[in-house]
C-alpha atoms as an extended CHARMM CRD file, in Angstrom:
* protein
*
       292  EXT
         1         1  MET       CA            109.3900000000      -60.8840000000      203.4510000000  PROA      1               0.0000000000
         2         2  LEU       CA            111.1970000000      -59.0580000000      206.2510000000  PROA      2               0.0000000000
         3         3  GLN       CA            114.9450000000      -59.1200000000      205.6260000000  PROA      3               0.0000000000
         4         4  ASP       CA            116.4270000000      -56.5400000000      207.9800000000  PROA      4               0.0000000000
         5         5  TYR       CA            115.7050000000      -54.5220000000      211.1210000000  PROA      5               0.0000000000
         6         6  LEU       CA            117.6410000000      -51.2570000000      211.3420000000  PROA      6               0.0000000000
         7         7  ILE       CA            118.0380000000      -48.9490000000      214.3630000000  PROA      7               0.0000000000
         8         8  PRO       CA            119.1800000000      -45.4620000000      213.3470000000  PROA      8               0.0000000000
         9         9  GLU       CA            120.6520000000      -43.0040000000      215.8410000000  PROA      9               0.0000000000
        10        10  THR       CA            119.5130000000      -39.8440000000      214.0330000000  PROA      10              0.0000000000
        11        11  VAL       CA            116.5910000000      -38.7220000000      211.8770000000  PROA      11              0.0000000000
        12        12  GLU       CA            119.0190000000      -38.1730000000      209.0020000000  PROA      12              0.0000000000
        13        13  GLN       CA            120.2230000000      -41.7650000000      209.2800000000  PROA      13              0.0000000000
        14        14  ALA       CA            116.6380000000      -43.0140000000      209.3230000000  PROA      14              0.0000000000
        15        15  LEU       CA            115.9100000000      -41.0750000000      206.1150000000  PROA      15              0.0000000000
        16        16  SER       CA            119.0390000000      -42.5430000000      204.5750000000  PROA      16              0.0000000000
        17        17  TYR       CA            117.8550000000      -46.0600000000      205.3960000000  PROA      17              0.0000000000
        18        18  LEU       CA            114.5230000000      -45.3340000000      203.6930000000  PROA      18              0.0000000000
        19        19  GLN       CA            116.2520000000      -44.0050000000      200.5830000000  PROA      19              0.0000000000
        20        20  ASP       CA            118.7410000000      -46.8690000000      200.4260000000  PROA      20              0.0000000000
        21        21  ASN       CA            115.9540000000      -49.4420000000      200.4430000000  PROA      21              0.0000000000
        22        22  LYS       CA            113.9400000000      -47.7710000000      197.6650000000  PROA      22              0.0000000000
        23        23  GLY       CA            110.3820000000      -48.1960000000      198.8720000000  PROA      23              0.0000000000
        24        24  GLN       CA            110.9380000000      -51.4810000000      200.7070000000  PROA      24              0.0000000000
        25        25  ALA       CA            111.5010000000      -49.9760000000      204.1770000000  PROA      25              0.0000000000
        26        26  ARG       CA            108.9580000000      -48.7810000000      206.7100000000  PROA      26              0.0000000000
        27        27  ILE       CA            109.2570000000      -46.8150000000      209.9290000000  PROA      27              0.0000000000
        28        28  ILE       CA            108.3600000000      -48.5650000000      213.1860000000  PROA      28              0.0000000000
        29        29  ALA       CA            108.0190000000      -47.1900000000      216.7180000000  PROA      29              0.0000000000
        30        30  GLY       CA            105.3070000000      -48.9450000000      218.7290000000  PROA      30              0.0000000000
        31        31  GLY       CA            104.4160000000      -51.2790000000      215.8800000000  PROA      31              0.0000000000
        32        32  THR       CA            101.0870000000      -52.3890000000      217.3640000000  PROA      32              0.0000000000
        33        33  ASP       CA             99.2460000000      -51.8110000000      214.0580000000  PROA      33              0.0000000000
        34        34  LEU       CA            102.0840000000      -52.2150000000      211.5570000000  PROA      34              0.0000000000
        35        35  LEU       CA            103.1700000000      -55.6520000000      212.7590000000  PROA      35              0.0000000000
        36        36  LEU       CA             99.6050000000      -56.9440000000      212.5430000000  PROA      36              0.0000000000
        37        37  ASP       CA             99.2170000000      -55.5050000000      209.0360000000  PROA      37              0.0000000000
        38        38  LEU       CA            102.4700000000      -57.1530000000      207.9460000000  PROA      38              0.0000000000
        39        39  ALA       CA            101.3940000000      -60.4930000000      209.4120000000  PROA      39              0.0000000000
        40        40  ASP       CA             97.9990000000      -60.2670000000      207.6740000000  PROA      40              0.0000000000
        41        41  GLY       CA             99.5490000000      -59.2770000000      204.3520000000  PROA      41              0.0000000000
        42        42  LYS       CA             97.8360000000      -55.8730000000      204.2990000000  PROA      42              0.0000000000
        43        43  LYS       CA            101.2210000000      -54.1530000000      204.0480000000  PROA      43              0.0000000000
        44        44  GLU       CA            104.6530000000      -55.2320000000      202.8720000000  PROA      44              0.0000000000
        45        45  ALA       CA            108.1430000000      -54.3420000000      204.0800000000  PROA      45              0.0000000000
        46        46  GLY       CA            111.5610000000      -55.8330000000      203.4510000000  PROA      46              0.0000000000
        47        47  VAL       CA            113.1680000000      -53.6130000000      206.0720000000  PROA      47              0.0000000000
        48        48  LEU       CA            111.8880000000      -52.0710000000      209.3070000000  PROA      48              0.0000000000
        49        49  VAL       CA            113.5160000000      -48.8620000000      210.5540000000  PROA      49              0.0000000000
        50        50  ASP       CA            113.1210000000      -48.5390000000      214.3390000000  PROA      50              0.0000000000
        51        51  ILE       CA            113.1980000000      -44.8430000000      215.3670000000  PROA      51              0.0000000000
        52        52  THR       CA            112.8010000000      -45.3590000000      219.1110000000  PROA      52              0.0000000000
        53        53  ARG       CA            116.5170000000      -44.8400000000      219.8180000000  PROA      53              0.0000000000
        54        54  ILE       CA            116.6750000000      -41.4060000000      218.1910000000  PROA      54              0.0000000000
        55        55  PRO       CA            117.2470000000      -38.7090000000      220.8500000000  PROA      55              0.0000000000
        56        56  GLY       CA            114.3180000000      -36.3710000000      221.3670000000  PROA      56              0.0000000000
        57        57  LEU       CA            111.6170000000      -38.5780000000      219.8730000000  PROA      57              0.0000000000
        58        58  LYS       CA            110.5520000000      -39.8610000000      223.2970000000  PROA      58              0.0000000000
        59        59  LYS       CA            110.0800000000      -36.3810000000      224.7730000000  PROA      59              0.0000000000
        60        60  ILE       CA            107.0310000000      -34.2810000000      225.6140000000  PROA      60              0.0000000000
        61        61  THR       CA            108.0230000000      -30.6110000000      225.7520000000  PROA      61              0.0000000000
        62        62  MET       CA            106.3900000000      -27.2020000000      226.0440000000  PROA      62              0.0000000000
        63        63  GLU       CA            108.1430000000      -24.0930000000      224.7880000000  PROA      63              0.0000000000
        64        64  ASP       CA            106.7180000000      -20.6570000000      223.9830000000  PROA      64              0.0000000000
        65        65  GLY       CA            103.1740000000      -21.9030000000      224.4860000000  PROA      65              0.0000000000
        66        66  VAL       CA            103.5460000000      -24.8440000000      222.0840000000  PROA      66              0.0000000000
        67        67  ILE       CA            103.4770000000      -28.5020000000      223.1480000000  PROA      67              0.0000000000
        68        68  ARG       CA            105.4800000000      -31.0290000000      221.1490000000  PROA      68              0.0000000000
        69        69  ILE       CA            105.0980000000      -34.8040000000      221.3850000000  PROA      69              0.0000000000
        70        70  GLY       CA            107.8770000000      -36.9040000000      219.8410000000  PROA      70              0.0000000000
        71        71  ALA       CA            107.1550000000      -39.7580000000      217.4690000000  PROA      71              0.0000000000
        72        72  ALA       CA            108.1660000000      -42.4520000000      219.9760000000  PROA      72              0.0000000000
        73        73  VAL       CA            105.9980000000      -41.1970000000      222.8670000000  PROA      73              0.0000000000
        74        74  THR       CA            103.4420000000      -43.8000000000      223.9650000000  PROA      74              0.0000000000
        75        75  HSD       CA             99.8020000000      -43.2920000000      224.8620000000  PROA      75              0.0000000000
        76        76  ASN       CA            100.4910000000      -44.1660000000      228.4790000000  PROA      76              0.0000000000
        77        77  ARG       CA            103.1560000000      -41.4710000000      228.7820000000  PROA      77              0.0000000000
        78        78  VAL       CA            100.8040000000      -38.9290000000      227.2390000000  PROA      78              0.0000000000
        79        79  ALA       CA             97.9680000000      -39.9400000000      229.5610000000  PROA      79              0.0000000000
        80        80  LYS       CA            100.2220000000      -39.5410000000      232.6180000000  PROA      80              0.0000000000
        81        81  SER       CA            102.0090000000      -36.3590000000      231.5030000000  PROA      81              0.0000000000
        82        82  GLU       CA            101.3630000000      -33.3850000000      233.7730000000  PROA      82              0.0000000000
        83        83  ILE       CA            101.8240000000      -31.0470000000      230.8110000000  PROA      83              0.0000000000
        84        84  ILE       CA             99.1590000000      -32.8500000000      228.7840000000  PROA      84              0.0000000000
        85        85  GLN       CA             96.7630000000      -33.2180000000      231.7140000000  PROA      85              0.0000000000
        86        86  GLU       CA             96.9840000000      -29.4960000000      232.4820000000  PROA      86              0.0000000000
        87        87  LYS       CA             97.3070000000      -27.9810000000      229.0020000000  PROA      87              0.0000000000
        88        88  ALA       CA             95.5840000000      -30.5180000000      226.6960000000  PROA      88              0.0000000000
        89        89  SER       CA             93.3540000000      -32.6620000000      228.8740000000  PROA      89              0.0000000000
        90        90  VAL       CA             91.3020000000      -33.9070000000      225.9130000000  PROA      90              0.0000000000
        91        91  LEU       CA             94.3900000000      -35.7410000000      224.6470000000  PROA      91              0.0000000000
        92        92  ALA       CA             95.0890000000      -37.2960000000      228.0460000000  PROA      92              0.0000000000
        93        93  GLN       CA             91.4880000000      -38.5480000000      228.1460000000  PROA      93              0.0000000000
        94        94  ALA       CA             91.6830000000      -39.9200000000      224.6100000000  PROA      94              0.0000000000
        95        95  SER       CA             95.0070000000      -41.6780000000      225.2000000000  PROA      95              0.0000000000
        96        96  ARG       CA             93.5820000000      -43.3870000000      228.2880000000  PROA      96              0.0000000000
        97        97  SER       CA             90.8390000000      -44.8290000000      226.0570000000  PROA      97              0.0000000000
        98        98  VAL       CA             93.2060000000      -46.6580000000      223.7120000000  PROA      98              0.0000000000
        99        99  GLY       CA             93.1890000000      -50.4660000000      223.9740000000  PROA      99              0.0000000000
       100       100  SER       CA             94.6210000000      -52.1860000000      227.0440000000  PROA      100             0.0000000000
       101       101  LEU       CA             97.4120000000      -51.0460000000      229.3570000000  PROA      101             0.0000000000
       102       102  GLN       CA             99.8320000000      -53.2760000000      227.4550000000  PROA      102             0.0000000000
       103       103  ILE       CA             98.8950000000      -51.6090000000      224.1670000000  PROA      103             0.0000000000
       104       104  ARG       CA             99.0970000000      -48.1120000000      225.6710000000  PROA      104             0.0000000000
       105       105  ASN       CA            102.6050000000      -48.9110000000      226.9100000000  PROA      105             0.0000000000
       106       106  CYS       CA            103.7320000000      -49.7430000000      223.3480000000  PROA      106             0.0000000000
       107       107  ALA       CA            101.5440000000      -47.8570000000      220.8950000000  PROA      107             0.0000000000
       108       108  THR       CA            102.5190000000      -44.2910000000      220.0720000000  PROA      108             0.0000000000
       109       109  VAL       CA            100.3720000000      -41.2030000000      219.5910000000  PROA      109             0.0000000000
       110       110  VAL       CA            102.0490000000      -40.4570000000      216.2590000000  PROA      110             0.0000000000
       111       111  GLY       CA            101.3980000000      -44.0360000000      215.1510000000  PROA      111             0.0000000000
       112       112  ASN       CA             97.7340000000      -43.5050000000      215.9730000000  PROA      112             0.0000000000
       113       113  VAL       CA             97.7450000000      -40.6970000000      213.4070000000  PROA      113             0.0000000000
       114       114  VAL       CA             99.9510000000      -42.2840000000      210.7290000000  PROA      114             0.0000000000
       115       115  ASN       CA             97.8600000000      -45.4700000000      210.6510000000  PROA      115             0.0000000000
       116       116  ALA       CA             94.9770000000      -43.2790000000      209.3760000000  PROA      116             0.0000000000
       117       117  GLN       CA             92.1290000000      -45.1650000000      211.0140000000  PROA      117             0.0000000000
       118       118  PRO       CA             89.1290000000      -42.7820000000      211.1540000000  PROA      118             0.0000000000
       119       119  ALA       CA             88.2150000000      -43.4720000000      214.7990000000  PROA      119             0.0000000000
       120       120  ALA       CA             91.7120000000      -43.3980000000      216.3220000000  PROA      120             0.0000000000
       121       121  ASP       CA             91.1850000000      -41.8500000000      219.7570000000  PROA      121             0.0000000000
       122       122  ALA       CA             94.2940000000      -39.6740000000      219.9290000000  PROA      122             0.0000000000
       123       123  ALA       CA             93.9020000000      -38.4540000000      216.3480000000  PROA      123             0.0000000000
       124       124  VAL       CA             90.3890000000      -37.1510000000      217.0620000000  PROA      124             0.0000000000
       125       125  ALA       CA             91.6850000000      -35.2610000000      220.1020000000  PROA      125             0.0000000000
       126       126  LEU       CA             94.6110000000      -33.8370000000      218.1440000000  PROA      126             0.0000000000
       127       127  VAL       CA             92.2990000000      -32.4640000000      215.4630000000  PROA      127             0.0000000000
       128       128  ALA       CA             90.2880000000      -30.6800000000      218.1670000000  PROA      128             0.0000000000
       129       129  LEU       CA             93.5390000000      -29.2190000000      219.5110000000  PROA      129             0.0000000000
       130       130  GLY       CA             94.4930000000      -27.8550000000      216.0960000000  PROA      130             0.0000000000
       131       131  ALA       CA             97.5650000000      -30.0940000000      215.9700000000  PROA      131             0.0000000000
       132       132  GLU       CA            100.1030000000      -30.2870000000      213.1690000000  PROA      132             0.0000000000
       133       133  ALA       CA            102.3560000000      -33.1850000000      212.2090000000  PROA      133             0.0000000000
       134       134  GLU       CA            106.0740000000      -32.4690000000      211.8860000000  PROA      134             0.0000000000
       135       135  ILE       CA            107.1830000000      -34.2910000000      208.7330000000  PROA      135             0.0000000000
       136       136  VAL       CA            110.7440000000      -34.6980000000      207.4960000000  PROA      136             0.0000000000
       137       137  SER       CA            111.8780000000      -35.9390000000      204.1090000000  PROA      137             0.0000000000
       138       138  PRO       CA            114.9910000000      -35.6180000000      201.9360000000  PROA      138             0.0000000000
       139       139  THR       CA            113.6850000000      -32.2000000000      200.8040000000  PROA      139             0.0000000000
       140       140  GLY       CA            113.3480000000      -30.7790000000      204.3370000000  PROA      140             0.0000000000
       141       141  LYS       CA            110.7980000000      -30.3030000000      207.1170000000  PROA      141             0.0000000000
       142       142  GLU       CA            107.1530000000      -29.2480000000      206.9020000000  PROA      142             0.0000000000
       143       143  TYR       CA            104.1160000000      -29.0230000000      209.1760000000  PROA      143             0.0000000000
       144       144  ILE       CA            100.7390000000      -30.3470000000      208.0470000000  PROA      144             0.0000000000
       145       145  PRO       CA             97.4390000000      -30.2260000000      210.0110000000  PROA      145             0.0000000000
       146       146  VAL       CA             96.5740000000      -33.6760000000      211.3310000000  PROA      146             0.0000000000
       147       147  GLU       CA             93.1720000000      -33.6860000000      209.6050000000  PROA      147             0.0000000000
       148       148  LYS       CA             94.9340000000      -33.2790000000      206.2330000000  PROA      148             0.0000000000
       149       149  LEU       CA             96.7800000000      -36.5990000000      206.6050000000  PROA      149             0.0000000000
       150       150  TYR       CA             93.7730000000      -38.7860000000      205.7030000000  PROA      150             0.0000000000
       151       151  ALA       CA             93.4390000000      -39.9730000000      202.0970000000  PROA      151             0.0000000000
       152       152  GLY       CA             90.7940000000      -42.5890000000      202.9320000000  PROA      152             0.0000000000
       153       153  VAL       CA             89.9700000000      -45.1920000000      205.5630000000  PROA      153             0.0000000000
       154       154  GLY       CA             93.3380000000      -46.5940000000      206.6200000000  PROA      154             0.0000000000
       155       155  LYS       CA             95.0940000000      -44.5750000000      203.8950000000  PROA      155             0.0000000000
       156       156  SER       CA             97.4640000000      -41.7400000000      204.7450000000  PROA      156             0.0000000000
       157       157  THR       CA             98.6030000000      -38.9150000000      202.4790000000  PROA      157             0.0000000000
       158       158  LEU       CA            102.1130000000      -39.6280000000      203.7630000000  PROA      158             0.0000000000
       159       159  ASP       CA            104.6370000000      -41.6630000000      201.8050000000  PROA      159             0.0000000000
       160       160  SER       CA            105.7870000000      -43.9310000000      204.6230000000  PROA      160             0.0000000000
       161       161  THR       CA            108.6840000000      -45.1960000000      202.5150000000  PROA      161             0.0000000000
       162       162  ALA       CA            110.2050000000      -41.7140000000      202.1510000000  PROA      162             0.0000000000
       163       163  GLN       CA            108.7520000000      -39.4590000000      204.8780000000  PROA      163             0.0000000000
       164       164  ILE       CA            108.9790000000      -39.5970000000      208.6740000000  PROA      164             0.0000000000
       165       165  VAL       CA            106.6010000000      -37.9760000000      211.1460000000  PROA      165             0.0000000000
       166       166  THR       CA            109.0020000000      -36.9150000000      213.8900000000  PROA      166             0.0000000000
       167       167  GLY       CA            106.4350000000      -35.3140000000      216.1640000000  PROA      167             0.0000000000
       168       168  ILE       CA            103.1500000000      -33.5360000000      216.7340000000  PROA      168             0.0000000000
       169       169  ARG       CA            102.7600000000      -29.9290000000      217.8880000000  PROA      169             0.0000000000
       170       170  PHE       CA             99.8030000000      -27.8630000000      219.0750000000  PROA      170             0.0000000000
       171       171  PRO       CA             99.0990000000      -24.7680000000      221.2110000000  PROA      171             0.0000000000
       172       172  ALA       CA             98.9620000000      -25.2490000000      224.9650000000  PROA      172             0.0000000000
       173       173  ALA       CA             95.6090000000      -24.2640000000      226.4570000000  PROA      173             0.0000000000
       174       174  LEU       CA             95.3210000000      -20.8150000000      228.0110000000  PROA      174             0.0000000000
       175       175  LYS       CA             93.3930000000      -20.1030000000      231.2200000000  PROA      175             0.0000000000
       176       176  ASN       CA             90.2050000000      -19.2120000000      229.3490000000  PROA      176             0.0000000000
       177       177  GLN       CA             90.2380000000      -22.4530000000      227.3770000000  PROA      177             0.0000000000
       178       178  GLY       CA             89.0570000000      -25.9940000000      228.0170000000  PROA      178             0.0000000000
       179       179  SER       CA             88.7220000000      -29.3400000000      226.2730000000  PROA      179             0.0000000000
       180       180  ALA       CA             86.9270000000      -32.6510000000      226.7020000000  PROA      180             0.0000000000
       181       181  TYR       CA             86.5260000000      -36.0980000000      225.1640000000  PROA      181             0.0000000000
       182       182  GLU       CA             83.5010000000      -38.3780000000      224.8730000000  PROA      182             0.0000000000
       183       183  ARG       CA             83.4410000000      -41.9680000000      223.6250000000  PROA      183             0.0000000000
       184       184  LEU       CA             80.6210000000      -44.4190000000      222.9160000000  PROA      184             0.0000000000
       185       185  GLU       CA             81.6320000000      -48.0760000000      223.0410000000  PROA      185             0.0000000000
       186       186  GLN       CA             80.0220000000      -51.4820000000      223.3760000000  PROA      186             0.0000000000
       187       187  ARG       CA             82.2050000000      -52.5710000000      226.2920000000  PROA      187             0.0000000000
       188       188  LYS       CA             85.1340000000      -51.2170000000      228.2670000000  PROA      188             0.0000000000
       189       189  ALA       CA             87.9860000000      -53.5750000000      227.4110000000  PROA      189             0.0000000000
       190       190  LEU       CA             89.6760000000      -53.1490000000      224.0280000000  PROA      190             0.0000000000
       191       191  ALA       CA             86.4950000000      -51.8720000000      222.3560000000  PROA      191             0.0000000000
       192       192  LEU       CA             86.6640000000      -49.8960000000      219.1520000000  PROA      192             0.0000000000
       193       193  PRO       CA             84.6420000000      -46.6990000000      219.5560000000  PROA      193             0.0000000000
       194       194  MET       CA             81.1820000000      -46.6280000000      218.0340000000  PROA      194             0.0000000000
       195       195  LEU       CA             81.5720000000      -42.8480000000      218.1530000000  PROA      195             0.0000000000
       196       196  ASN       CA             84.1070000000      -40.4770000000      219.6370000000  PROA      196             0.0000000000
       197       197  VAL       CA             84.0220000000      -36.7040000000      219.9790000000  PROA      197             0.0000000000
       198       198  ALA       CA             86.7460000000      -34.2730000000      221.0220000000  PROA      198             0.0000000000
       199       199  VAL       CA             86.1450000000      -30.6050000000      221.7670000000  PROA      199             0.0000000000
       200       200  ALA       CA             88.3130000000      -27.5820000000      222.5280000000  PROA      200             0.0000000000
       201       201  VAL       CA             86.8240000000      -24.1690000000      223.3510000000  PROA      201             0.0000000000
       202       202  SER       CA             88.0050000000      -20.6640000000      224.1500000000  PROA      202             0.0000000000
       203       203  LEU       CA             85.8190000000      -18.2680000000      226.1460000000  PROA      203             0.0000000000
       204       204  SER       CA             85.7140000000      -14.4990000000      226.4780000000  PROA      204             0.0000000000
       205       205  GLY       CA             83.6810000000      -13.8470000000      229.5800000000  PROA      205             0.0000000000
       206       206  GLU       CA             80.4130000000      -15.7110000000      229.0350000000  PROA      206             0.0000000000
       207       207  ARG       CA             80.8100000000      -16.0600000000      225.2760000000  PROA      207             0.0000000000
       208       208  PHE       CA             82.5970000000      -18.4520000000      222.9550000000  PROA      208             0.0000000000
       209       209  GLU       CA             85.6030000000      -16.9880000000      221.1860000000  PROA      209             0.0000000000
       210       210  TRP       CA             85.9240000000      -20.1610000000      219.1450000000  PROA      210             0.0000000000
       211       211  ALA       CA             85.3120000000      -23.8940000000      219.3290000000  PROA      211             0.0000000000
       212       212  ARG       CA             86.8090000000      -26.8730000000      217.5330000000  PROA      212             0.0000000000
       213       213  ILE       CA             84.7200000000      -30.0490000000      217.3970000000  PROA      213             0.0000000000
       214       214  ALA       CA             86.1360000000      -33.2740000000      215.9370000000  PROA      214             0.0000000000
       215       215  MET       CA             83.9850000000      -36.3680000000      215.3970000000  PROA      215             0.0000000000
       216       216  ALA       CA             84.6640000000      -39.9650000000      214.3200000000  PROA      216             0.0000000000
       217       217  PRO       CA             84.1220000000      -42.4470000000      212.7590000000  PROA      217             0.0000000000
       218       218  VAL       CA             81.7910000000      -40.4000000000      210.5790000000  PROA      218             0.0000000000
       219       219  GLY       CA             84.0520000000      -39.9700000000      207.5330000000  PROA      219             0.0000000000
       220       220  THR       CA             87.4200000000      -41.0120000000      206.1270000000  PROA      220             0.0000000000
       221       221  GLY       CA             89.1640000000      -39.4020000000      209.1190000000  PROA      221             0.0000000000
       222       222  PRO       CA             88.2840000000      -37.1990000000      212.0850000000  PROA      222             0.0000000000
       223       223  VAL       CA             85.6560000000      -34.7280000000      210.8240000000  PROA      223             0.0000000000
       224       224  ARG       CA             85.3030000000      -31.1230000000      211.9760000000  PROA      224             0.0000000000
       225       225  ALA       CA             81.7390000000      -30.0120000000      212.8070000000  PROA      225             0.0000000000
       226       226  ALA       CA             82.0830000000      -26.7280000000      210.9120000000  PROA      226             0.0000000000
       227       227  GLU       CA             78.4180000000      -25.7150000000      211.1130000000  PROA      227             0.0000000000
       228       228  ALA       CA             78.3150000000      -26.2870000000      214.8610000000  PROA      228             0.0000000000
       229       229  GLU       CA             81.5590000000      -24.3510000000      215.3230000000  PROA      229             0.0000000000
       230       230  ALA       CA             80.0740000000      -21.4090000000      213.3950000000  PROA      230             0.0000000000
       231       231  ILE       CA             77.0070000000      -21.3870000000      215.6510000000  PROA      231             0.0000000000
       232       232  LEU       CA             79.1930000000      -21.2210000000      218.7620000000  PROA      232             0.0000000000
       233       233  LYS       CA             81.5630000000      -18.4770000000      217.5960000000  PROA      233             0.0000000000
       234       234  GLY       CA             80.6810000000      -15.2880000000      219.4780000000  PROA      234             0.0000000000
       235       235  ALA       CA             77.5500000000      -16.8160000000      221.0290000000  PROA      235             0.0000000000
       236       236  GLU       CA             76.7340000000      -17.0300000000      224.7190000000  PROA      236             0.0000000000
       237       237  ALA       CA             78.0900000000      -20.1430000000      226.3890000000  PROA      237             0.0000000000
       238       238  ASN       CA             74.7360000000      -21.3940000000      227.6270000000  PROA      238             0.0000000000
       239       239  LEU       CA             72.8750000000      -24.6920000000      227.3880000000  PROA      239             0.0000000000
       240       240  GLU       CA             70.5030000000      -23.4960000000      224.6640000000  PROA      240             0.0000000000
       241       241  VAL       CA             73.3270000000      -22.5210000000      222.3080000000  PROA      241             0.0000000000
       242       242  ILE       CA             75.2750000000      -25.6890000000      223.1060000000  PROA      242             0.0000000000
       243       243  GLU       CA             72.2330000000      -27.8390000000      222.3050000000  PROA      243             0.0000000000
       244       244  LYS       CA             71.7030000000      -26.0080000000      219.0040000000  PROA      244             0.0000000000
       245       245  ALA       CA             75.3400000000      -26.5930000000      218.0370000000  PROA      245             0.0000000000
       246       246  ALA       CA             75.1730000000      -30.2410000000      219.0860000000  PROA      246             0.0000000000
       247       247  GLN       CA             72.1960000000      -30.8560000000      216.8080000000  PROA      247             0.0000000000
       248       248  ALA       CA             73.9370000000      -29.0620000000      213.9320000000  PROA      248             0.0000000000
       249       249  ALA       CA             76.9930000000      -31.3180000000      214.2620000000  PROA      249             0.0000000000
       250       250  THR       CA             75.1880000000      -34.1240000000      212.4430000000  PROA      250             0.0000000000
       251       251  SER       CA             75.2290000000      -32.1130000000      209.1950000000  PROA      251             0.0000000000
       252       252  GLN       CA             78.9210000000      -32.9520000000      208.7120000000  PROA      252             0.0000000000
       253       253  ALA       CA             78.5910000000      -36.5690000000      209.8750000000  PROA      253             0.0000000000
       254       254  ASN       CA             78.2590000000      -39.4680000000      207.4430000000  PROA      254             0.0000000000
       255       255  PRO       CA             78.6030000000      -42.6910000000      209.4550000000  PROA      255             0.0000000000
       256       256  ARG       CA             78.1080000000      -46.0700000000      207.8140000000  PROA      256             0.0000000000
       257       257  SER       CA             76.0690000000      -48.8790000000      209.3080000000  PROA      257             0.0000000000
       258       258  SER       CA             78.3970000000      -51.4440000000      210.8630000000  PROA      258             0.0000000000
       259       259  ALA       CA             77.9680000000      -54.7260000000      212.6790000000  PROA      259             0.0000000000
       260       260  LEU       CA             80.7010000000      -53.6150000000      215.1040000000  PROA      260             0.0000000000
       261       261  ARG       CA             79.7510000000      -49.9730000000      215.5560000000  PROA      261             0.0000000000
       262       262  GLY       CA             75.9760000000      -49.9550000000      215.1430000000  PROA      262             0.0000000000
       263       263  SER       CA             73.6080000000      -48.5920000000      212.5380000000  PROA      263             0.0000000000
       264       264  ARG       CA             73.9970000000      -45.2390000000      210.8300000000  PROA      264             0.0000000000
       265       265  GLU       CA             70.6310000000      -44.1280000000      212.2400000000  PROA      265             0.0000000000
       266       266  TYR       CA             71.5460000000      -44.9990000000      215.8230000000  PROA      266             0.0000000000
       267       267  ARG       CA             74.8720000000      -43.2170000000      215.7170000000  PROA      267             0.0000000000
       268       268  LEU       CA             73.3780000000      -40.0810000000      214.1420000000  PROA      268             0.0000000000
       269       269  GLU       CA             70.8660000000      -40.0590000000      216.9980000000  PROA      269             0.0000000000
       270       270  VAL       CA             73.5470000000      -40.4240000000      219.6830000000  PROA      270             0.0000000000
       271       271  LEU       CA             76.1550000000      -38.0850000000      218.1640000000  PROA      271             0.0000000000
       272       272  PRO       CA             74.5110000000      -34.8180000000      219.3580000000  PROA      272             0.0000000000
       273       273  VAL       CA             74.4230000000      -36.2080000000      222.8930000000  PROA      273             0.0000000000
       274       274  LEU       CA             78.1850000000      -36.7880000000      222.8730000000  PROA      274             0.0000000000
       275       275  VAL       CA             78.8510000000      -33.3600000000      221.3510000000  PROA      275             0.0000000000
       276       276  ARG       CA             76.6780000000      -31.6840000000      223.9770000000  PROA      276             0.0000000000
       277       277  ARG       CA             78.3800000000      -33.5280000000      226.8340000000  PROA      277             0.0000000000
       278       278  ALA       CA             81.8370000000      -32.6830000000      225.5210000000  PROA      278             0.0000000000
       279       279  LEU       CA             80.9650000000      -29.0130000000      225.0200000000  PROA      279             0.0000000000
       280       280  GLU       CA             79.4700000000      -28.7300000000      228.4960000000  PROA      280             0.0000000000
       281       281  ALA       CA             82.5660000000      -30.3310000000      230.0480000000  PROA      281             0.0000000000
       282       282  ALA       CA             84.9640000000      -28.1410000000      228.0370000000  PROA      282             0.0000000000
       283       283  VAL       CA             83.0750000000      -24.9580000000      228.9800000000  PROA      283             0.0000000000
       284       284  ALA       CA             83.0300000000      -25.9850000000      232.6480000000  PROA      284             0.0000000000
       285       285  GLN       CA             86.7740000000      -26.5770000000      232.5280000000  PROA      285             0.0000000000
       286       286  ALA       CA             87.4450000000      -23.2110000000      230.8830000000  PROA      286             0.0000000000
       287       287  LYS       CA             85.3150000000      -21.3910000000      233.4490000000  PROA      287             0.0000000000
       288       288  GLY       CA             86.9910000000      -23.2750000000      236.2800000000  PROA      288             0.0000000000
       289       289  ASN       CA             90.4440000000      -22.3610000000      234.9400000000  PROA      289             0.0000000000
       290       290  CYS       CA             89.4830000000      -18.6750000000      234.8560000000  PROA      290             0.0000000000
       291       291  LYS       CA             88.5810000000      -18.7670000000      238.5550000000  PROA      291             0.0000000000
       292       292  GLN       CA             91.9660000000      -20.1510000000      239.6100000000  PROA      292             0.0000000000
């Protein structure tokens, strides 16, 4: 049963509140998932620690080619950010896909990651961007790749009673780079994705330097299409190569049949289409950036 609601003014104070309550406290920012889980009995908390008043956690910054998004930044702010639209457009696209406007005004990008749902839109985009979570605990600060935070469906590797994700960081796109997001859903309003794909690419002339392809929900978290990425590395950025990579992406995908998201067979058939579309859009963006 909830007994207290604390509002720290610093990260250190928030950590102190977690320690003082010995596993009974949980961090809250947007709370759109946590409050539902508490109401349904899926999670328990005697104390909620609201980090939205901590200076710096509501900021989106770019310094030395690295973008940082604070833990209290909402999806709507990310979607509207000029920095994100210009330097990480895949994340702006993904954040616009989350829920309704009301949810996007409350839910945070970091919360989308911490909740550890495999098809979370922003999390898939962040994996494609090579993002890391900034995690603080009583022992100090560390950075962990977003894809390493998934212990299972809805299960994070984080200890939410002792650790705080204070932000997310990732490289800002260069002129020869592009990104894109594709989503398959049953309907527009509030639909969970049947599939979502995020792509980031870097070109050298007419060839791929590298590509990162993240897919979901086809595993316990966003899944990298490693075989497809290997096909693209150093290859010509043409439709034939892109199609070959798109078909190879299914080798890392293991979707389950679902009444909400469709059959395994259907989603495996559609997945290469989404990967191809995302790759084509990301390549077009990278080439367009180079001409500016």
